[in-house]
C-alpha positions in Angstrom: 12.6 1.0 18.0 15.9 1.9 19.7 18.1 0.0 17.2 18.4 -3.0 19.5 17.2 -6.3 18.0 15.7 -9.2 19.9 14.6 -12.6 18.7 11.0 -11.6 19.4 11.0 -8.3 17.4 12.7 -8.5 14.0 12.7 -5.3 12.0 10.2 -5.2 9.1 12.1 -6.1 5.9 9.5 -6.3 3.1 10.2 -2.8 1.7 14.0 -3.3 1.8 13.7 -6.7 0.1 11.3 -5.4 -2.5 13.8 -2.6 -3.2 16.6 -5.0 -3.6 14.5 -7.2 -6.0 13.7 -4.1 -8.0 17.4 -3.1 -8.2 18.4 -6.5 -9.4 15.6 -6.5 -12.0 16.8 -3.1 -13.2 20.4 -4.3 -13.4 19.3 -7.3 -15.5 17.1 -5.2 -17.8 18.3 -5.8 -21.4 17.7 -2.2 -22.4 18.4 -0.1 -19.3 20.4 -2.5 -17.2 24.1 -3.0 -16.6 25.8 -4.9 -19.5 27.9 -7.0 -17.0 24.8 -8.0 -15.0 22.8 -8.7 -18.2 25.5 -11.0 -19.5 25.6 -13.1 -16.4 24.3 -16.7 -16.2 23.8 -19.2 -13.4 27.1 -20.7 -14.3 29.0 -17.4 -14.2 27.4 -16.2 -11.0 27.8 -19.5 -9.1 31.5 -18.9 -8.2 30.7 -15.5 -6.8 27.9 -17.0 -4.7 30.4 -19.5 -3.2 32.9 -16.8 -2.6 30.3 -14.7 -0.8 29.4 -17.7 1.4 33.1 -18.1 2.4 33.2 -14.4 3.2 30.2 -14.8 5.5 32.1 -17.7 7.2 35.2 -15.6 7.6 33.3 -12.7 9.2 31.7 -15.2 11.6 35.1 -16.6 12.4 36.5 -13.2 13.1 33.4 -12.2 15.2 33.1 -9.0 13.0 29.5 -8.1 13.1 29.9 -5.1 10.7 31.6 -7.4 8.1 29.0 -10.1 8.8 26.2 -7.7 8.0 27.9 -6.6 4.8 28.7 -10.1 3.7 25.2 -11.4 4.4 24.0 -8.6 2.2 26.4 -9.7 -0.6 25.1 -13.3 -0.2 21.5 -12.1 -0.3 22.3 -10.2 -3.5 23.5 -13.5 -5.0 20.2 -15.2 -4.0 18.1 -12.4 -5.5 20.3 -12.4 -8.7 19.8 -16.2 -9.1 16.1 -15.8 -8.4 15.8 -13.0 -11.0 17.6 -15.1 -13.7 15.2 -18.0 -12.9 12.3 -15.6 -13.1 13.5 -14.4 -16.5 13.3 -18.1 -17.7 9.9 -18.6 -16.1 11.2 -21.1 -13.6 10.6 -19.4 -10.2 11.1 -16.1 -8.4 12.3 -14.8 -5.1 8.9 -15.3 -3.5 9.0 -19.0 -4.4 12.4 -19.3 -2.9 11.2 -17.7 0.4 8.0 -19.7 0.5 10.0 -22.9 -0.1 12.5 -22.3 2.7 9.7 -21.2 5.1 7.8 -24.4 4.4 10.9 -26.5 4.8 11.8 -24.9 8.2 8.2 -25.5 9.5 8.3 -29.1 8.2 11.7 -29.7 9.8 10.7 -28.2 13.1 7.4 -29.7 14.2 8.6 -29.5 17.8 8.3 -25.7 17.4 5.4 -25.2 15.0 3.1 -28.0 16.1 0.0 -27.3 18.2 1.8 -28.5 21.3 5.5 -27.5 20.7 7.8 -29.3 23.2 11.2 -30.7 23.5 14.8 -30.0 24.3 17.7 -29.9 22.0 18.5 -33.5 23.0 14.9 -34.6 22.4 15.0 -33.1 18.9 18.3 -34.8 18.0 17.1 -38.1 19.6 13.9 -38.0 17.5 15.8 -37.3 14.3 13.1 -34.7 13.6 15.5 -32.5 11.6 17.9 -35.2 10.4 21.5 -35.8 11.1 22.5 -34.5 7.8 20.9 -31.1 8.5 22.0 -30.3 12.1 24.2 -32.1 14.5 24.5 -32.2 18.3 27.5 -29.8 18.2 25.6 -27.2 16.4 22.5 -26.9 18.6 23.0 -24.1 21.1 26.1 -22.8 19.3 26.7 -19.1 19.3 26.2 -17.3 16.0 
């Protein structure tokens, strides 16, 4: 691959995601981990998660792709950290998070994933397939 990404050819990410999950698990290890990371809870991490989301929005607003990449990584770290803490409680893990969002996106986009995918942006909005609370007319087709 020449380093150029297209919508049709995303780079494989499994190994990189597995590496990040392993890093977070090590950081949270009660014996060999980082005392700060081990001491964190959902409540103490939540403000950092919100801050990272705002930093993503700021990078988008500035059109700064390098910062956007960095900030998306920071936000992903937050997701993996929350997932690790949930895993430690026996509630769910990162795989469950990704399976849940994948299922939700397929469920909300039957016009894409059905046997006969059809429709324009106007058709989708008119049919309320996704729901007004999820996506609005001014969002569809917007540049990222």
